[in-house]
C-alpha positions in Angstrom: -6.5 1.4 3.1 -9.0 2.4 5.4 -8.4 1.6 9.1 -10.8 2.4 11.9 -10.7 1.8 15.6 -14.5 2.3 15.8 -17.3 3.1 13.3 -16.4 6.9 12.1 -13.1 7.1 14.1 -10.1 6.8 11.9 -6.7 5.6 13.6 -3.2 6.1 12.7 -2.1 2.7 11.3 0.9 3.2 9.2 3.2 4.6 11.5 5.4 3.0 14.3 4.5 4.3 17.7 6.6 7.2 18.7 8.7 5.2 21.1 9.5 2.9 18.4 10.7 5.6 16.1 12.8 6.9 19.0 14.3 3.6 19.7 15.0 3.1 16.0 16.9 6.3 15.9 18.7 5.4 19.1 19.7 2.0 17.5 20.9 3.8 14.6 23.1 6.0 16.6 24.2 3.1 18.7 25.6 1.3 15.7 27.3 4.4 14.4 26.5 6.5 11.3 27.8 5.2 8.1 31.3 6.2 7.6 32.1 5.2 4.1 34.3 8.1 3.5 36.1 8.6 0.2 37.3 5.4 -1.3 40.1 5.5 -3.7 38.5 4.7 -6.7 36.1 6.8 -9.1 32.9 4.9 -9.7 32.3 3.5 -13.2 29.5 5.7 -14.5 29.1 5.7 -18.3 29.3 9.1 -20.0 26.1 9.7 -21.7 26.5 10.5 -25.3 23.4 12.6 -26.4 21.7 11.9 -29.6 22.2 15.0 -31.8 19.0 14.7 -33.9 16.1 17.2 -33.3 13.4 15.4 -31.3 15.9 13.0 -29.5 15.5 12.3 -25.8 18.6 10.6 -24.2 18.2 9.3 -20.8 21.1 10.0 -18.3 23.0 6.7 -18.2 23.8 6.6 -14.6 25.2 8.7 -11.9 27.9 9.0 -9.2 26.2 9.6 -5.8 27.6 10.6 -2.5 26.3 12.1 0.8 26.6 15.8 0.9 27.9 15.3 4.6 30.8 13.9 2.8 31.3 16.4 0.1 32.9 19.7 1.3 33.6 21.1 -2.3 31.3 24.0 -3.7 28.3 23.0 -5.8 30.0 24.9 -8.7 32.9 22.6 -8.6 30.8 19.5 -8.2 28.7 20.2 -11.1 31.6 21.2 -13.3 33.2 18.9 -16.0 36.4 17.5 -14.8 35.5 17.1 -11.1 36.7 13.8 -9.9 34.1 12.0 -7.7 36.7 9.9 -5.9 35.0 7.5 -3.4 31.5 8.2 -4.6 29.0 5.4 -5.3 27.8 4.4 -8.9 24.1 4.5 -9.3 21.8 3.5 -12.1 19.8 5.9 -14.3 16.6 5.4 -11.8 18.1 4.8 -8.4 17.3 5.7 -4.9 20.2 6.3 -2.7 20.0 3.0 -0.9 19.4 1.0 -3.8 22.9 2.2 -5.0 24.5 1.4 -1.6 22.9 -2.1 -1.8 24.3 -2.6 -5.4 27.7 -1.6 -4.1 27.5 -4.3 -1.5 27.6 -1.7 1.3 24.8 -3.6 3.2 23.8 -7.5 3.4 20.5 -8.7 1.9 18.0 -6.3 3.6 15.3 -8.9 2.7 16.6 -11.5 5.0 15.9 -11.5 8.8 16.1 -8.1 10.3 19.1 -6.9 8.2 17.4 -3.7 7.2 17.2 -2.6 10.7 21.1 -2.4 10.8 21.3 0.2 8.2 21.5 3.4 9.7 18.6 6.0 8.9 20.9 9.1 10.0 22.8 8.7 6.9 19.7 9.6 4.7 18.6 12.6 6.8 20.9 14.8 4.8 21.0 15.5 1.0 22.8 13.4 -1.5 24.7 14.3 -4.6 23.7 12.8 -7.9 26.4 13.8 -10.5 26.7 12.7 -14.2 28.5 13.7 -17.4 27.0 14.0 -20.8 28.4 14.8 -24.1 26.8 17.1 -26.7 28.4 17.0 -30.1 27.4 20.8 -31.1 25.3 23.6 -29.6 23.4 24.4 -32.7 20.3 22.9 -31.6 18.4 23.7 -28.3 19.1 21.4 -25.1 16.5 20.8 -22.4 16.8 18.6 -19.3 13.4 16.8 -18.7 12.9 15.6 -15.0 10.4 13.4 -13.1 10.7 11.2 -10.1 12.6 13.2 -7.8 12.1 12.5 -4.2 11.6 14.7 -2.4 13.3 17.5 -4.2 16.5 18.6 -5.9 18.6 21.6 -6.6 19.8 21.1 -10.4 23.1 22.3 -11.5 24.5 22.2 -15.0 28.3 23.2 -15.9 28.6 24.8 -12.4 25.4 26.9 -12.5 22.2 26.5 -10.8 19.6 25.5 -13.3 16.6 25.3 -10.8 16.3 25.4 -7.2 14.7 22.6 -5.0 11.8 24.7 -4.4 10.9 24.5 -8.0 11.6 20.8 -8.5 9.8 18.9 -5.9 7.5 16.1 -5.8 7.9 12.6 -7.0 5.4 13.0 -9.9 5.9 16.6 -11.1 7.7 17.0 -14.5 10.0 19.7 -15.0 11.5 20.8 -18.4 14.7 23.2 -18.0 15.9 25.0 -20.9 19.8 24.7 -20.5 20.8 25.8 -23.9 22.8 28.6 -22.7 24.5 26.5 -20.1 25.7 23.6 -22.3 28.8 23.5 -24.5 30.1 21.5 -27.1 31.9 18.4 -25.7 31.5 17.0 -21.9 29.1 18.8 -19.7 27.9 17.8 -16.2 24.3 17.7 -14.6 24.5 17.5 -10.9 21.5 17.2 -8.5 21.5 17.7 -4.9 18.6 15.7 -3.8 16.8 16.4 -0.4 15.7 13.8 2.1 12.4 12.4 1.8 9.5 12.1 4.1 6.1 10.9 2.8 4.4 12.7 5.8 5.8 16.0 4.8 6.3 15.6 0.8 4.0 14.7 -2.1 6.1 11.7 -3.0 5.7 7.9 -2.0 5.5 6.2 1.1 4.9 2.5 2.3 1.8 2.9 4.6 1.7 -0.6 6.4 2.8 -2.7 3.4 6.3 -3.4 4.6 9.2 -2.3 6.9 9.9 1.2 5.2 13.4 1.7 3.7 15.7 3.6 5.9 16.4 6.2 3.1 12.6 6.6 2.7 13.3 6.2 -1.1 15.3 9.4 -1.6 16.8 9.7 -5.0 15.9 9.8 -8.7 13.5 7.0 -9.8 12.6 8.1 -13.3 14.7 8.8 -16.2 16.2 12.3 -16.6 16.2 13.2 -20.3 18.3 15.3 -22.3 16.3 16.4 -25.1 17.5 18.2 -28.5 15.5 20.5 -30.8 15.3 23.3 -33.3 13.6 26.6 -32.4 10.1 25.2 -32.5 9.3 22.4 -29.8 6.5 20.0 -30.2 5.0 19.0 -26.8 1.9 17.4 -25.3 1.3 15.3 -28.2 -1.9 12.8 -27.6 -4.8 11.6 -29.5 -8.3 11.7 -28.0 -10.4 8.8 -29.4 -14.2 8.4 -29.7 -15.3 4.9 -30.3 -19.0 4.3 -31.4 -20.5 2.1 -28.9 -22.0 -0.4 -29.0 -21.6 -1.1 -32.8 -17.6 -0.5 -32.5 -18.0 0.1 -36.3 -16.2 3.5 -36.4 -14.0 5.8 -34.3 -13.1 9.4 -34.5 -9.5 10.6 -33.7 -8.4 13.8 -32.9 -4.8 14.6 -32.7 -3.4 17.4 -30.5 0.0 18.9 -29.7 1.5 22.0 -28.6 3.9 23.9 -30.8 6.3 26.3 -28.8 8.7 28.8 -30.2 11.7 28.9 -28.2 13.4 31.6 -30.2 13.5 35.1 -29.6 12.1 35.8 -33.3 9.0 34.9 -35.2 9.0 31.6 -36.8 7.0 29.9 -39.6 6.8 26.1 -38.8 5.1 23.1 -40.5 3.6 20.6 -38.2 3.0 17.1 -40.2 1.8 13.9 -39.0 0.5 10.3 -39.6 -1.8 8.0 -37.9 -2.1 4.6 -39.9 -3.0 5.8 -43.3 -4.0 9.1 -42.4 -1.6 11.9 -43.0 -2.0 15.7 -41.9 -0.1 18.9 -41.9 -0.6 22.6 -41.2 1.6 25.8 -41.4 1.8 28.2 -38.8 3.5 31.4 -37.7 4.6 31.7 -34.1 5.5 34.8 -32.6 8.9 34.9 -30.3 8.4 32.6 -27.3 4.8 31.9 -28.4 2.9 28.5 -27.6 -0.1 27.4 -29.5 -2.0 24.1 -29.7 -2.2 22.5 -32.8 -5.5 20.1 -33.6 -6.3 17.9 -36.3 -9.7 16.4 -36.4 -11.8 14.3 -38.5 -13.7 17.6 -39.8 -10.5 18.7 -41.7 -8.7 15.3 -41.9 -11.2 12.7 -43.2 -8.7 10.0 -42.8 -9.1 10.3 -39.0 -12.5 8.9 -39.3 -11.8 5.1 -39.1 -14.3 2.7 -40.3 -13.8 -0.9 -38.7 -11.1 0.4 -36.3 -9.1 -2.1 -34.5 -10.4 -2.0 -31.0 -8.3 -2.7 -28.0 -9.7 -5.1 -25.4 -8.6 -6.5 -22.1 -7.1 -10.0 -22.2 -9.4 -12.8 -22.8 -12.2 -10.2 -24.4 -10.4 -9.6 -27.6 -7.1 -8.4 -29.1 -4.8 -5.5 -28.0 -3.9 -3.7 -31.2 -2.1 -0.2 -30.8 -2.1 2.7 -33.2 1.0 5.0 -33.5 1.0 9.0 -33.9 4.2 10.5 -35.4 4.5 14.2 -35.6 7.1 16.4 -37.0 7.6 20.2 -36.7 10.0 21.6 -39.6 11.3 25.1 -39.9 12.4 26.1 -43.5 12.6 22.6 -44.2 14.7 21.5 -41.4 13.3 19.2 -38.7 13.0 21.1 -35.6 11.4 18.4 -33.4 9.4 15.2 -33.4 6.8 13.5 -31.3 5.7 9.9 -31.1 2.8 8.2 -29.2 1.3 5.0 -29.1 -2.5 4.6 -28.3 -5.3 2.4 -28.3 -8.9 2.7 -29.3 -11.4 1.7 -26.6 -14.4 2.9 -24.6 -14.5 3.0 -20.8 -17.6 3.9 -19.0 -18.0 3.3 -15.1 -21.5 4.6 -13.9 -23.1 3.5 -10.6 -25.4 0.9 -10.6 -28.9 1.0 -8.7 -27.1 0.0 -5.5 -24.7 2.8 -5.9 -21.7 0.5 -6.8 -19.0 1.2 -9.6 -19.9 -0.9 -12.6 -16.9 -0.8 -15.4 -18.0 -1.4 -19.1 -15.4 -1.6 -21.6 -16.4 -1.2 -25.2 -20.0 -1.6 -24.0 -19.4 -4.7 -22.4 -19.9 -5.3 -18.6 -16.7 -6.3 -16.8 -16.4 -7.8 -13.2 -13.1 -6.3 -12.2 -10.9 -8.9 -10.7 -7.7 -7.4 -9.7 -4.9 -7.2 -7.2 -2.9 -4.4 -5.4 0.3 -3.7 -6.9 3.7 -3.0 -5.0 7.0 -2.2 -6.7 10.1 -3.2 -5.4 10.7 -1.7 -1.9 13.8 0.2 -3.2 12.2 1.2 -6.2 14.6 -0.8 -8.5 13.1 -1.2 -12.0 13.5 -4.7 -13.6 11.4 -4.9 -16.7 11.9 -8.8 -17.0 10.7 -8.9 -13.1 7.7 -6.6 -13.8 6.8 -8.6 -17.1 6.9 -11.8 -15.2 4.4 -10.5 -12.7 2.2 -9.3 -15.2 2.2 -12.7 -17.0 1.4 -14.2 -13.6 -1.8 -12.0 -13.5 -3.0 -13.2 -16.5 -2.1 -16.9 -15.4 -4.3 -16.2 -12.4 -7.2 -15.2 -14.6 -7.1 -11.5 -13.1 -7.9 -8.5 -15.4 -6.8 -5.5 -13.3 -3.9 -4.0 -11.3 -4.4 -1.4 -8.9 -1.7 1.1 -8.3 -2.3 3.1 -5.0 0.4 5.6 -5.6 3.8 4.1 -6.7 3.0 4.9 -10.1 5.5 2.8 -12.2 7.5 4.1 -15.1 6.3 4.2 -18.7 7.5 0.8 -19.3 5.0 -0.6 -17.0 1.9 0.7 -18.6 3.5 -0.2 -22.1 3.5 -3.9 -20.9 0.0 -3.7 -19.3 -1.0 -2.4 -22.9 0.6 -5.1 -24.7 -0.6 -8.0 -22.5 -4.2 -6.4 -22.0 -4.0 -6.0 -18.2 -6.2 -3.1 -17.0 -4.7 -0.7 -14.4 -6.5 1.4 -11.8 -3.8 4.2 -10.8 -4.3 6.9 -8.1 -2.9 8.7 -5.2 -1.9 6.9 -2.1 -3.5 7.1 1.2 -2.6 8.1 4.9 0.4 10.3 4.5 0.9 13.9 3.0 -1.5 13.3 0.0 -4.5 12.9 2.2 -3.2 15.0 5.0 -5.9 17.7 4.7 -8.8 15.1 4.9 -7.5 12.1 6.9 -8.4 12.9 10.5 -5.9 11.5 12.8 -4.1 9.7 10.3 -0.3 10.6 9.7 0.3 13.2 7.1 0.8 17.0 7.6 -1.6 19.4 6.6 -0.9 21.1 3.3 0.7 24.5 3.0 0.1 27.0 0.3 3.1 25.5 -1.6 1.6 22.0 -1.7 -1.4 23.1 -4.0 0.3 23.8 -7.0 2.7 20.6 -6.5 -0.4 18.5 -6.4 -1.9 20.0 -9.4 1.3 19.7 -11.4 1.5 16.1 -10.3 -1.9 15.5 -11.5 -1.3 17.1 -14.8 1.9 15.4 -15.5 0.5 12.0 -14.6 -2.7 12.5 -16.9 -0.5 13.4 -19.7 1.6 10.5 -19.2 -1.1 7.8 -18.8 -3.9 9.2 -21.1 -3.0 7.4 -24.3 -2.4 4.1 -22.4 -5.6 1.8 -23.3 -4.8 -0.1 -20.2 -5.5 2.6 -17.9 -9.2 2.7 -17.0 -9.7 5.4 -14.3 -7.9 7.6 -12.0 -8.6 7.6 -8.3 -7.8 10.9 -7.0 -8.3 9.7 -3.5 -7.7 6.5 -1.6 -8.8 6.1 2.0 -10.3 9.8 1.8 -11.8 11.8 -1.0 -10.2 15.1 -1.6 -11.8 18.3 -0.3 -13.5 20.8 -2.6 -10.2 23.0 -3.5 -8.0 20.0 -4.1 -10.7 18.0 -6.1 -11.1 21.3 -8.4 -7.5 21.4 -8.9 -7.1 17.8 -9.7 -10.1 18.1 -12.2 -8.9 21.2 -13.9 -5.7 19.4 -14.7 -7.3 16.3 -15.9 -9.6 18.2 -18.0 -6.9 20.2 -19.6 -4.9 16.8 -20.4 -8.1 15.6 -22.4 -8.4 12.7 -19.6 -10.5 10.1 -21.5 -11.7 7.6 -18.7 -13.5 7.9 -15.4 -12.3 9.7 -12.5 -13.2 8.2 -9.1 -13.2 10.2 -5.9 -11.6 7.7 -3.7 -11.3 3.9 -3.2 -13.3 4.0 -0.1 -17.1 4.7 0.3 -16.8 8.3 0.3 -17.5 11.2 -1.9 -16.2 14.7 -3.2 -18.2 17.7 -4.2 -18.0 17.5 -7.8 -17.6 13.8 -8.3 -20.0 12.5 -6.1 -19.9 9.0 -4.6 -17.0 6.8 -5.4 -19.0 3.6 -6.0 -16.4 1.7 -4.2 -16.1 0.3 -0.7 -13.1 -0.2 1.7 -14.6 -2.2 4.4 -11.9 -5.0 4.7 -11.2 -7.6 5.8 -7.4 -7.2 6.0 -6.7 -10.1 8.4 -8.2 -13.5 8.5 -11.9 -14.6 8.1 -13.2 -17.9 7.1 -14.1 -18.7 3.5 -17.7 -18.5 4.2 -17.2 -14.8 5.1 -17.1 -13.8 1.4 -20.6 -15.0 0.4 -22.3 -12.5 2.8 -23.5 -9.5 1.0 -22.3 -6.9 3.6 -19.0 -5.7 4.8 -16.2 -7.1 2.6 -18.4 -9.5 1.3 -19.2 -10.3 -2.6 -21.4 -7.4 -3.2 -20.4 -3.8 -4.9 -16.8 -2.9 -5.7 -14.4 -3.9 -3.0 -11.3 -1.8 -3.8 -8.9 -3.9 -1.6 -9.4 -6.9 0.6 -8.1 -10.3 1.7 -8.0 -12.7 4.7 -4.6 -11.0 5.2 -1.6 -13.5 5.8 -0.3 -15.3 3.0 2.5 -17.7 4.2 5.2 -18.3 1.5 6.6 -21.8 0.6 9.1 -23.5 2.7 11.7 -22.6 0.2 11.1 -18.9 0.5 10.6 -19.0 4.2 14.2 -20.4 4.5 15.6 -17.7 2.3 14.2 -14.9 4.2 14.3 -15.9 7.9 16.8 -17.5 10.2 16.3 -20.8 11.8 15.6 -19.2 15.2 12.9 -16.8 13.5 11.5 -19.7 11.7 11.0 -21.5 15.3 9.0 -18.6 16.4 7.1 -18.4 13.3 5.2 -21.8 13.9 5.6 -21.8 17.8 4.5 -18.4 19.1 1.5 -16.7 17.5 1.8 -13.8 19.5 5.4 -12.7 18.6 6.2 -9.7 16.5 6.9 -10.7 13.0 9.1 -8.5 11.2 8.2 -9.5 8.0 4.7 -8.9 8.5 4.1 -5.1 9.0 5.4 -2.0 11.1 1.8 -1.5 11.9 0.7 -2.6 15.6 -2.4 -4.0 14.3 -0.6 -6.3 11.7 2.5 -7.0 13.9 1.7 -10.5 14.9 0.1 -13.7 13.0 -2.1 -14.2 16.2 -5.7 -14.1 14.5 -4.5 -16.2 11.6 -2.5 -18.8 13.8 -5.4 -19.3 16.1 -7.7 -20.0 12.9 -5.2 -22.5 11.4 -5.1 -24.3 14.7 -8.8 -24.1 15.5 -9.6 -25.5 12.2 -6.7 -27.9 11.2 -5.2 -28.8 14.6 -2.0 -27.3 16.2 1.2 -27.4 14.0 3.6 -30.0 15.0 6.6 -28.2 13.4 7.5 -25.8 10.7 6.8 -28.1 7.8 3.3 -28.9 9.3 2.6 -25.2 9.8 3.4 -24.4 6.3 1.3 -27.1 4.6 -1.7 -26.1 6.7 -1.1 -22.4 5.7 -1.1 -23.5 2.1 -4.2 -25.5 2.4 -6.1 -22.8 4.3 -4.7 -19.9 1.9 -5.9 -22.1 -1.1 -9.6 -22.5 0.2 -9.7 -18.8 1.4 -8.6 -17.0 -1.8 -10.5 -19.4 -3.9 -13.6 -18.6 -2.1 -13.1 -15.0 -2.2 -12.9 -14.7 -6.0 -15.6 -17.4 -6.5 -18.1 -15.4 -4.3 -17.5 -12.3 -6.4 -17.7 -14.2 -9.6 -20.9 -16.0 -8.6 -22.6 -12.8 -7.5 -21.7 -10.7 -10.6 -24.9 -11.1 -12.3 -27.3 -11.2 -9.4 -30.2 -8.8 -9.9 -30.0 -7.6 -6.2 -26.7 -6.0 -4.9 -24.4 -7.7 -7.7 -20.6 -7.8 -7.1 -18.9 -5.5 -9.5 -15.4 -5.7 -8.7 -12.8 -7.0 -6.2 -9.2 -6.1 -5.7 -7.2 -8.9 -3.7 -5.1 -7.1 -1.2 -2.4 -7.3 -2.4 -1.1 -9.1 -5.7 2.3 -9.0 -4.6 4.9 -7.5 -2.0 7.8 -5.4 -2.6 9.8 -7.5 -0.3 10.0 -10.6 1.8 6.6 -10.8 3.3 4.2 -12.9 5.5 1.1 -11.2 4.2 -0.9 -9.6 1.4 0.6 -11.5 -1.6 -0.7 -14.1 -4.1 2.9 -14.9 -5.0 6.2 -14.3 -2.9 9.1 -12.0 -3.6 11.0 -14.7 -5.5 7.9 -15.3 -7.7 7.1 -18.9 -5.7 3.6 -20.0 -5.9 1.7 -21.6 -3.1 -1.9 -22.1 -2.0 -2.9 -18.3 -2.6 -1.8 -18.5 -6.1 -3.4 -21.7 -7.1 -6.5 -20.9 -5.2 -7.0 -17.8 -7.3 -6.1 -19.6 -10.5 -8.6 -22.2 -9.9 -11.4 -19.8 -9.0 -10.8 -17.8 -12.2 -10.5 -20.4 -14.7 -12.5 -19.8 -17.9 -15.3 -22.3 -17.2 -15.7 -23.1 -13.7 -17.7 -25.3 -11.3 -17.8 -24.1 -7.6 -19.2 -24.9 -4.3 -21.1 -21.9 -2.4 -20.4 -21.8 1.4 -23.6 -19.8 2.2 -26.3 -22.1 0.5 -24.5 -25.3 -0.4 -25.1 -24.8 -4.0 -23.0 -26.0 -6.8 -22.7 -23.5 -9.4 -21.2 -23.2 -12.9 -19.5 -19.8 -13.8 -18.3 -18.6 -17.2 -15.4 -16.6 -16.8 -15.3 -16.1 -20.5 -17.2 -14.6 -23.4 -18.8 -17.6 -25.0 -21.7 -19.4 -23.5 -21.7 -23.3 -23.0 -24.2 -26.1 -23.1 -24.4 -29.7 -22.9 -22.4 -29.7 -19.8 -22.4 -32.5 -17.2 -21.7 -31.7 -13.4 -21.0 -34.2 -10.9 -20.6 -33.7 -7.1 -19.4 -36.3 -4.7 -18.7 -36.2 -0.8 -16.3 -38.4 0.8 -15.0 -39.1 4.2 -11.2 -38.2 4.8 -10.7 -42.1 4.3 -12.5 -42.2 1.0 -15.7 -43.5 2.1 -18.4 -42.2 -0.5 -21.3 -40.5 1.3 -23.0 -38.7 -1.6 -22.9 -38.8 -5.4 -25.1 -37.0 -7.8 -24.7 -36.0 -11.5 -26.7 -33.4 -13.5 -26.7 -33.4 -17.4 -27.6 -30.9 -20.0 -26.2 -27.9 -17.9 -26.1 -24.4 -19.8 -24.5 -21.3 -18.8 -24.4 -18.0 -20.6 -21.1 -16.2 -21.2 -19.7 -12.8 -19.7 -19.6 -14.0 -16.2 -23.0 -15.7 -16.0 -23.6 -18.6 -13.6 -26.0 -21.5 -13.5 -27.2 -23.3 -10.3 -26.7 -27.1 -10.8 -27.9 -28.5 -7.6 -27.7 -28.1 -3.9 -25.9 -30.3 -1.6 -27.8 -32.0 1.5 -27.3 -30.2 5.0 -26.1 -33.6 6.3 -24.9 -36.9 5.2 -24.6 -40.2 7.1 -21.6 -41.3 9.0 -19.3 -40.2 11.8 -17.0 -37.9 10.2 -17.1 -34.0 11.0 -14.7 -33.4 8.0 -15.5 -34.4 4.3 -13.9 -33.8 0.8 -16.1 -32.7 -1.9 -15.0 -33.3 -5.5 -16.8 -31.4 -8.3 -16.3 -32.2 -12.0 -17.5 -30.6 -15.0 -17.2 -32.2 -18.5 -18.5 -30.7 -21.9 -20.7 -32.5 -24.5 -17.6 -34.4 -25.8 -16.9 -35.9 -22.4 -13.7 -33.7 -22.1 -13.2 -32.6 -18.5 -13.1 -28.6 -18.2 -13.3 -28.1 -14.5 -12.4 -30.1 -11.6 -12.5 -28.6 -8.0 -12.0 -30.2 -4.6 -13.0 -28.8 -1.4 -12.5 -29.8 2.2 -15.7 -29.0 4.4 -17.0 -29.4 7.9 -20.3 -30.4 9.3 -19.6 -27.7 11.9 -19.4 -24.3 10.1 -17.3 -21.4 11.1 -19.4 -18.8 13.0 -18.8 -15.1 12.7 -19.7 -12.5 15.1 -20.9 -9.7 12.7 -21.6 -7.3 15.6 -17.9 -7.1 16.5 -16.7 -6.3 13.1 -14.0 -3.7 13.0 -12.1 -2.0 10.3 -9.8 -5.1 9.5 -11.8 -8.3 10.2 -14.9 -9.9 11.4 -14.1 -12.1 14.6 -14.7 -16.0 14.4 -16.3 -17.4 17.7 -16.1 -21.0 16.7 -14.3 -22.8 13.8 -15.1 -25.4 11.2 -13.6 -28.8 12.1 -11.2 -29.8 9.5 -9.0 -31.8 11.8 -10.3 -35.0 10.3 -7.8 -34.3 7.5 -4.9 -35.2 9.8 -6.1 -38.7 10.1 -5.8 -39.5 6.1 -3.6 -42.4 5.4 -0.3 -41.8 3.5 -1.0 -42.4 -0.2 1.9 -42.8 -2.7 1.9 -41.0 -6.0 3.7 -42.0 -8.9 5.2 -39.2 -11.0 7.0 -39.2 -14.3 8.1 -36.0 -16.2 10.0 -35.0 -19.3 11.1 -31.5 -20.9 11.2 -30.0 -24.3 12.8 -26.7 -25.2 12.5 -24.3 -28.1 13.4 -20.5 -28.6 14.5 -20.4 -25.2 11.4 -21.6 -23.5 11.2 -24.9 -21.8 8.0 -27.0 -21.0 8.2 -29.8 -18.4 5.1 -32.4 -18.5 4.2 -34.1 -15.3 2.0 -36.9 -14.9 0.9 -37.7 -11.3 -1.0 -41.1 -10.6 -2.5 -42.2 -7.3 -1.3 -45.7 -7.0 -2.8 -46.5 -3.5 -4.7 -49.7 -3.2 -7.3 -48.4 -0.8 -9.9 -45.6 -1.0 -8.0 -42.6 0.3 -7.3 -39.8 -2.1 -4.0 -38.1 -2.4 -5.0 -34.5 -1.2 -3.5 -31.2 -2.4 -0.6 -32.6 -4.4 2.0 -30.1 -5.4 4.5 -30.2 -8.0 7.4 -27.9 -7.7 10.1 -27.6 -10.8 13.5 -27.6 -9.0 17.2 -27.1 -10.4 20.6 -27.3 -8.8 20.4 -28.0 -5.1 16.8 -28.4 -5.2 16.1 -24.8 -5.6 12.8 -23.9 -7.2 12.9 -22.7 -10.9 11.1 -19.3 -11.2 9.2 -17.9 -12.6 7.0 -20.7 -13.9 3.5 -21.0 -15.1 1.8 -24.4 -14.4 -1.4 -25.5 -16.2 -2.6 -26.5 -12.9 -1.2 -27.6 -9.5 -2.2 -28.6 -5.7 -4.3 -31.0 -7.2 -6.3 -34.1 -5.6 -6.4 -37.7 -6.9 -8.3 -40.4 -5.8 -7.0 -44.1 -6.3 -6.6 -44.9 -9.9 -6.8 -41.3 -11.0 -4.1 -39.3 -12.8 -3.5 -35.9 -14.0 -0.9 -34.4 -16.5 0.4 -30.9 -15.6 2.6 -28.7 -17.6 5.2 -26.0 -16.5 6.4 -23.4 -18.9 9.7 -21.2 -18.0 12.7 -19.8 -19.4 15.4 -22.4 -20.1 17.9 -20.0 -19.0 16.6 -20.2 -15.5 17.7 -23.4 -15.0 21.2 -22.1 -15.1 22.5 -25.2 -16.8 21.1 -27.7 -14.5 18.9 -30.6 -15.4 15.2 -30.1 -14.5 13.6 -32.2 -11.9 10.1 -32.3 -10.4 9.6 -32.3 -6.5 6.3 -33.7 -5.7 4.8 -33.6 -2.2 1.3 -33.3 -0.6 -1.1 -33.4 2.2 -0.8 -37.1 2.8 1.8 -37.8 0.2 5.6 -38.7 1.0 8.0 -36.0 -0.8 9.7 -37.3 -3.9 11.8 -35.9 -6.7 11.9 -37.2 -10.2 14.2 -36.3 -13.1 12.4 -34.4 -15.8 15.3 -34.3 -18.5 
């Protein structure tokens, strides 16, 4: 994220002021350094049994870890079989130090209140040992250690001997293969890593910028699998497939298979490399001199089967299917398998030229794509949970998003496997504002590079390029975030990418900047990051709906009351709604984003001052719904404009790595509120929407197919239900692929004394079936923006829309019935809501929450729709789909509430 205090003047934004850092250290010392000492038990870490077959890659199952300050034994003893790690802690196969200590119950929940502040930072300013035993059945094959994800660096020992020093094993993304054949023995062996402390401003690793309160250990540890590989004299490495799809016909594709054959023995070897891709088979015999490495290539020129007619093309979700192909390779010596390689890949074509306005315009398989994405955050402690990640990716699809941006924090292989499977596009790249951009980021934090950093950065790029290139979900790599790299760094990155046969566009940065060879980024990073009114998004300037906005939102996203009560104390909750100027620990360590002042002033100015916590939260959900909906609607409407079209928008952020008050479409526990359902509404496949800039009613096709014979209706009401305007338009047509059609324009004013109005939009198809329904709350007095005072994080609002009339709405009862069916571990609860009021007043913003034992939300859950509005006599049927196991044996119930609806809970068994 690019934060500036004035045009052209970058300012540090991700680091606490020096005084605050000193205070934090004083607090750590005052509370005392951690003195866990040696406990009386040896941690239960499973001994890893290494698979014996050549080509196998066995991950270390887990570690015993301990602070080097507590370990006085020599490294040779610590790393030898038979050493007893008494009093050490158990850690998983991918674990930071703090993640392991949390799992051991050393500290209370760091996501609640300010508990994380009580964890002493001093304990993590010394190295920590990671130790594991593994068994090798025999030593007739070669043995390698494959390491990545070390933060920040580590000395690696095997069976009492140094295999690699920390100066060679450094950087979170670099990959290291250590030949330890001469060190291992039959039976039990030991690997031990002395991991150095991490500092993102000094090391090319991972940091948290201003997303959340940084963990006290700065994520030091091992966050990717350490693999034990076995093989014969010839190793296969770097296997991949280069695909060339014929565009736009998609009628054929050429595949080129590449791999490296490496003779690791001291004598010449004749090897046969054989492989398959689908029905195509191929083989080649080659003689390698001692320790020789040679690339092996199979192309359609020598293997006709690698020219595919009618290939199975991979598409993003909603545009087609997600078929994958498999490459299998084997290297044999004298008829005996020496090594194997396996890769999955997809066939697709990605282009991203700059349009006439200089904006990046992505095309997938020849079809134009409006990127609609969100910024991804992993867990704060980098704890990998496949189910949790999969749930969030399913949420992305439920929201109608097509892309996830990863600014640094590049997740493990399984993440990209899931993205391939579900058709979620990914935009990985390096992070901003720490060591990664230290040479180019002006006054931002991040040390300048030394000579030792350049090879680490290039090796990081090479490793990530090799890891990601075969994933069809990956559509670019952003080699800069807030700042583009300088000429030397750019050259190193591009050389590494070219050597890896990188198949998709490389972008110089996520901001509006350029690098010498790549040129302009075609992206903008003009904010906002804090509150702006819904109408802001329609302006074709700053962060409004034009070009490609790589990260933007109206800032705070207050979670549901259920989540707030899990993450904050009663006293903190009182401060939350009463004191806009109070520092909010669960917002950001940044002094710019430390309070909710801008947001709270707008909430009170537009909706009226909150009267309590519940009132504050309900107003927040209403405000977040309208704002997020407007952001995606504006970009959707402008996507096919002839002048300065919108080409992409990344909501900042998709999720948070901890319990947060800002930048999230769903909260840490996957509960959903206004932000979530506003995005879901805006991105529905066929959508009718209101335009805040010109009062037009527009139909947008967020789908491939066109539609015709549609009927659109727009009705304006006073909050009490008095109808002030009603118009129906028939014969509406809209083309597909993001096209829009303007249906009508609302009058500039309507009769009556009310300053607040409700707008109900409906869209029905030719058969009379309702395909879209959308309700807005509008004011006859618009929000007024002071564009001249725009800064890097928002545009000030000088006067607010008047939506206070909503507070006068009469209470309206909603009748609710619910039932549940279950099959194959999945439950579906069907809820029918009906407005049974006898007057004219609608039930506004009715929310259905699935709850289990004790009234706690059942999560994750995917609703067909939610936060709906019903006029008297109207009803709606909603469905919720979820894992039956997440009920934990309880009977499902549905809790119904709304803006002007009394809360009630009904059984759903």
